C-alpha positions as CSV (number, residue, x, y, z in Angstrom):
1,X,-0.1,0.0,0.1
2,X,1.3,3.4,-0.7
3,X,2.2,5.7,1.9
4,X,0.3,9.0,1.3
5,X,-1.9,11.0,-1.5
6,X,-3.2,14.5,-1.4
7,X,-6.1,15.7,-2.6
8,X,-7.7,19.1,-3.5
9,X,-10.2,20.8,-5.8
10,X,-9.5,23.8,-7.4
11,X,-11.4,26.4,-10.0
12,X,-8.7,28.8,-11.5
13,X,-6.7,29.6,-8.4
14,X,-3.0,29.3,-10.1
15,X,-1.2,31.1,-7.6
16,X,-2.2,28.5,-4.5
17,X,-2.4,25.5,-7.1
18,X,1.3,26.2,-7.9
19,X,2.1,26.2,-4.5
20,X,0.2,22.9,-3.7
21,X,1.8,21.2,-6.8
22,X,5.1,22.2,-5.7
23,X,4.6,21.1,-2.2
24,X,2.7,17.8,-2.6
25,X,4.0,17.0,-5.9
26,X,7.6,17.1,-4.6
27,X,6.8,15.3,-1.4
28,X,4.6,12.4,-2.6
29,X,5.1,12.6,-6.3
30,X,2.6,14.1,-8.8
31,X,1.4,10.6,-9.5
32,X,0.0,10.3,-6.1
33,X,-1.7,13.9,-6.2
34,X,-5.3,14.2,-6.9
35,X,-7.0,17.3,-8.5
36,X,-10.5,17.8,-9.0
37,X,-10.7,20.5,-11.8
38,X,-14.0,22.4,-11.0
39,X,-15.0,23.6,-14.4
40,X,-12.4,21.8,-16.4
41,X,-10.2,24.8,-16.9
42,X,-7.5,24.6,-19.3
43,X,-5.0,26.4,-17.0
44,X,-5.4,24.0,-14.0
45,X,-5.2,20.9,-16.4
46,X,-1.7,22.5,-17.8
47,X,-0.4,23.0,-14.5
48,X,-1.4,19.6,-13.0
49,X,0.0,17.4,-15.8
50,X,1.4,14.3,-14.3
51,X,-1.1,14.4,-11.2
52,X,-4.4,12.6,-11.6
53,X,-7.0,15.2,-12.7
54,X,-10.8,14.7,-12.6
55,X,-12.6,17.5,-14.5
56,X,-16.4,18.2,-13.4
57,X,-18.7,20.7,-14.7
58,X,-18.3,24.4,-13.5
59,X,-21.7,25.6,-14.1
60,X,-22.9,28.0,-11.4
61,X,-25.3,26.5,-8.8
62,X,-26.5,26.4,-5.3
63,X,-25.5,24.1,-2.3
64,X,-21.9,24.4,-3.9
65,X,-19.9,23.7,-0.4
66,X,-22.3,20.6,0.5
67,X,-21.9,19.2,-2.9
68,X,-18.0,19.7,-2.9
69,X,-17.6,18.0,0.5
70,X,-19.9,15.2,-0.7
71,X,-17.6,14.7,-3.6
72,X,-14.4,14.9,-1.5
73,X,-15.7,12.9,1.3
74,X,-16.2,10.1,-1.3
75,X,-12.8,10.4,-2.9
76,X,-11.2,10.2,0.4
77,X,-12.9,7.2,1.5
78,X,-12.2,5.4,-2.0
79,X,-8.2,6.5,-2.0
80,X,-8.1,5.0,1.4
81,X,-8.1,1.6,0.2
82,X,-4.9,2.4,-1.8
83,X,-3.1,4.8,0.4
84,X,-2.0,4.8,4.4
85,X,-2.8,8.1,4.6
86,X,-4.9,10.8,2.5
87,X,-4.6,14.8,3.1
88,X,-7.6,16.5,2.0
89,X,-8.1,20.3,1.9
90,X,-8.6,23.5,0.0
91,X,-5.8,24.3,-2.5
92,X,-4.6,27.3,-0.3
93,X,-3.9,24.9,2.7
94,X,-0.8,23.0,3.1
95,X,0.2,20.4,5.7
96,X,3.6,21.0,6.8
97,X,6.0,19.2,9.1
98,X,8.4,21.3,11.2
99,X,11.8,20.9,9.9
100,X,12.7,20.3,13.6
101,X,11.4,17.0,13.3
102,X,14.3,15.8,11.6
103,X,12.6,14.6,8.4
104,X,10.2,15.6,5.8
105,X,6.4,15.1,6.1
106,X,6.2,12.0,3.8
107,X,8.8,10.2,6.0
108,X,7.2,11.1,9.0
109,X,3.8,9.7,7.7
110,X,5.6,6.6,7.2
111,X,6.1,6.1,10.9
112,X,2.3,7.1,11.8
113,X,0.1,4.3,12.7
114,X,-3.0,3.9,10.6
115,X,-6.8,4.1,11.9
116,X,-6.3,7.9,12.8
117,X,-7.4,11.3,11.9
118,X,-4.6,13.7,12.4
119,X,-5.3,17.3,12.9
120,X,-2.2,19.8,12.5
121,X,-2.0,23.0,14.1
122,X,-3.6,25.9,11.9
123,X,-1.1,28.8,11.4
124,X,-2.5,31.7,8.9
125,X,0.6,33.0,6.7
126,X,0.0,37.0,6.8
127,X,1.7,39.4,4.5
128,X,3.0,42.1,6.6
129,X,3.0,44.6,4.0
130,X,4.9,47.3,6.2
131,X,7.9,45.1,6.6
132,X,7.9,42.6,3.6
133,X,7.8,44.5,0.5
134,X,9.1,41.9,-1.8
135,X,6.9,39.9,-4.0
136,X,6.3,36.0,-3.9
137,X,7.8,35.0,-7.0
138,X,8.8,31.2,-6.0
139,X,8.8,29.9,-2.3
140,X,6.4,31.4,0.1
141,X,8.0,31.0,3.4
142,X,11.2,33.3,3.3
143,X,9.6,36.3,1.6
144,X,6.6,35.7,4.3
145,X,7.6,34.7,7.7
146,X,4.8,36.2,9.7
147,X,1.9,33.8,11.0
148,X,-0.9,34.2,13.4
149,X,-2.7,30.9,15.2
150,X,-5.8,30.1,13.2
151,X,-7.9,27.5,15.1
152,X,-10.4,27.6,12.4
153,X,-7.7,26.0,10.3
154,X,-6.7,23.4,12.7
155,X,-8.4,21.0,10.5
156,X,-8.8,16.9,11.0
157,X,-7.5,16.6,7.5
158,X,-4.6,13.7,7.3
159,X,-7.2,10.5,7.0
160,X,-6.3,6.9,7.7
161,X,-9.6,6.1,9.2
162,X,-13.1,5.6,7.5
163,X,-14.9,8.4,9.0
164,X,-16.8,11.1,7.8
165,X,-15.6,14.8,7.2
166,X,-18.1,17.6,7.8
167,X,-18.5,20.5,5.3
168,X,-15.6,22.6,5.2
169,X,-13.3,20.2,6.7
170,X,-13.5,21.5,10.2
171,X,-14.7,18.3,12.0
172,X,-14.9,14.6,11.6
173,X,-16.7,11.9,13.4
174,X,-13.4,10.4,14.7
175,X,-13.7,10.2,18.7
176,X,-10.3,10.9,19.4
177,X,-7.9,14.0,18.6
178,X,-4.6,13.4,17.4
179,X,-2.8,16.7,17.1
180,X,1.2,15.9,16.6
181,X,3.6,18.2,17.9
182,X,5.5,19.0,14.7
183,X,2.4,19.0,12.3
184,X,1.0,22.3,11.0
185,X,-1.5,23.5,8.4
186,X,-0.4,26.6,6.7
187,X,-3.3,28.6,5.3
188,X,-2.2,30.9,2.5
189,X,-5.2,33.3,1.7
190,X,-3.3,36.2,3.1
191,X,0.2,35.4,2.3
192,X,0.5,38.0,-0.4
193,X,-1.4,40.9,-1.0
194,X,-1.6,41.3,-4.9
195,X,-2.7,37.4,-5.0
196,X,-5.2,37.9,-2.2
197,X,-7.0,40.7,-4.5
198,X,-7.0,38.8,-7.6
199,X,-8.3,35.5,-5.8
200,X,-11.2,37.6,-4.1
201,X,-12.1,39.3,-7.6
202,X,-12.5,35.9,-8.8
203,X,-14.6,34.3,-5.8
204,X,-16.8,37.1,-5.6
205,X,-17.7,36.8,-9.3
206,X,-18.3,33.0,-8.7
207,X,-20.9,33.5,-6.1
208,X,-22.4,36.3,-8.0
209,X,-22.9,33.9,-10.9
210,X,-25.0,31.6,-9.0
211,X,-27.5,34.3,-8.3
212,X,-28.0,33.1,-4.7
213,X,-27.5,34.3,-1.3
214,X,-25.0,32.8,1.5
215,X,-27.9,30.6,2.8
216,X,-28.8,29.1,-0.3
217,X,-25.5,28.8,-2.0
218,X,-24.2,27.1,1.0
219,X,-20.6,28.5,0.6
220,X,-18.5,30.8,2.8
221,X,-19.7,34.2,3.7
222,X,-16.1,35.2,2.9
223,X,-16.7,34.4,-0.9
224,X,-19.6,37.2,-1.2
225,X,-18.3,40.8,-2.2
226,X,-20.3,42.4,0.7
227,X,-18.3,40.6,3.2
228,X,-14.8,41.5,1.4
229,X,-14.2,45.0,3.2
230,X,-11.3,47.0,1.9
231,X,-8.5,44.9,0.9
232,X,-5.7,47.2,2.1
233,X,-7.1,47.8,5.6
234,X,-7.2,44.3,6.0
235,X,-3.5,43.7,5.5
236,X,-2.8,46.7,7.4
237,X,-4.6,45.6,10.5
238,X,-2.1,42.6,10.7
239,X,0.4,45.2,12.4
240,X,-1.8,45.5,15.4
241,X,-1.4,41.9,16.3
242,X,0.6,41.4,19.3
243,X,4.0,40.0,18.6
244,X,4.8,36.8,20.6
245,X,8.4,35.8,21.7
246,X,9.7,32.5,20.5
247,X,7.6,29.8,18.7
248,X,6.1,27.6,21.6
249,X,2.8,26.2,20.0
250,X,2.3,23.6,22.8
251,X,-0.1,25.8,24.7
252,X,-2.3,26.0,21.9
253,X,-2.5,22.3,21.1
254,X,-3.1,21.7,25.0
255,X,-6.3,24.1,24.5
256,X,-7.4,22.1,21.8
257,X,-7.0,18.8,23.7
258,X,-8.8,20.2,26.6
259,X,-11.9,21.5,24.8
260,X,-12.2,18.4,22.6
261,X,-15.7,17.0,22.7
262,X,-18.8,15.9,21.0
263,X,-20.4,18.6,18.7
264,X,-23.7,18.2,20.2
265,X,-25.7,15.2,18.9
266,X,-24.4,15.7,15.1
267,X,-22.0,12.6,15.5
268,X,-19.0,15.1,14.8
269,X,-16.4,16.2,17.2
270,X,-14.7,19.4,18.0
271,X,-12.6,21.8,20.1
272,X,-12.8,25.3,21.1
273,X,-11.8,27.9,18.3
274,X,-11.0,31.1,20.0
275,X,-9.6,34.2,18.2
276,X,-6.0,35.0,19.0
277,X,-5.0,38.7,18.5
278,X,-1.3,37.4,18.3
279,X,1.2,37.0,15.7
280,X,4.7,34.8,15.5
281,X,7.6,35.1,13.2
282,X,8.5,31.5,11.9
283,X,11.9,30.4,12.7
284,X,14.4,30.6,9.9
285,X,14.3,26.8,9.8
286,X,10.8,27.0,7.9
287,X,12.1,29.3,5.2
288,X,11.9,27.5,1.5
289,X,9.6,24.8,3.1
290,X,6.8,26.0,0.8
């Protein structure tokens, strides 16, 4: 049985897809990467050559996110029969292993037992436009070194157990929390100001094309133009996050463990997801990792 596969669904997001392909294609081999090409875009198909590309119709429709995660759930459970671990998530989310662990992500996953769901600690890579003027032209970490804790993106996304994943990927029905010390999920939405503006323009148009509201489209509110806000102000606000000394994430993982519990009577499990008004500088060892 193969060690690990990566799965995502994407529509046009070339900036993030390039990073996703570079990361997982290098670690696992493109033959173990699965890209659902929503809309059968030529750019996605060309960029993802060598991967397993599944083209699906891209006509605007309501209940988008419900249908998307129904598809992803089915793909994950099917791939589990051929891989020990399947990583699933949005194209702007990358699971990484802290180089302090002494090995890369694939080698580390080879040591992890099956029948688990792993939950990396979520960190949002933020572009501090006041101190990081250089554009991202290759690797993201290096030009970008600032992160803020993002419990919303501490997602149970490394799957080696038959379990159902909730819409958005935030919860599963696995009853135990495995949050390994060196494992992180980097959310890249805010890693580059120019890329953010371009992506948001496209997502706003996607939701407008459905002709629906947040409720009946069933997609994140942040995709809608009315929830967007002023782009530069969003990035300038990162300066106000309280800078923390060092890079000790153990207290955040302990809070996840202490608050882990059933999510009502839904069959899913979750943990507290507080809003942290803090930021950290990634240690130099992370530079060039993605």
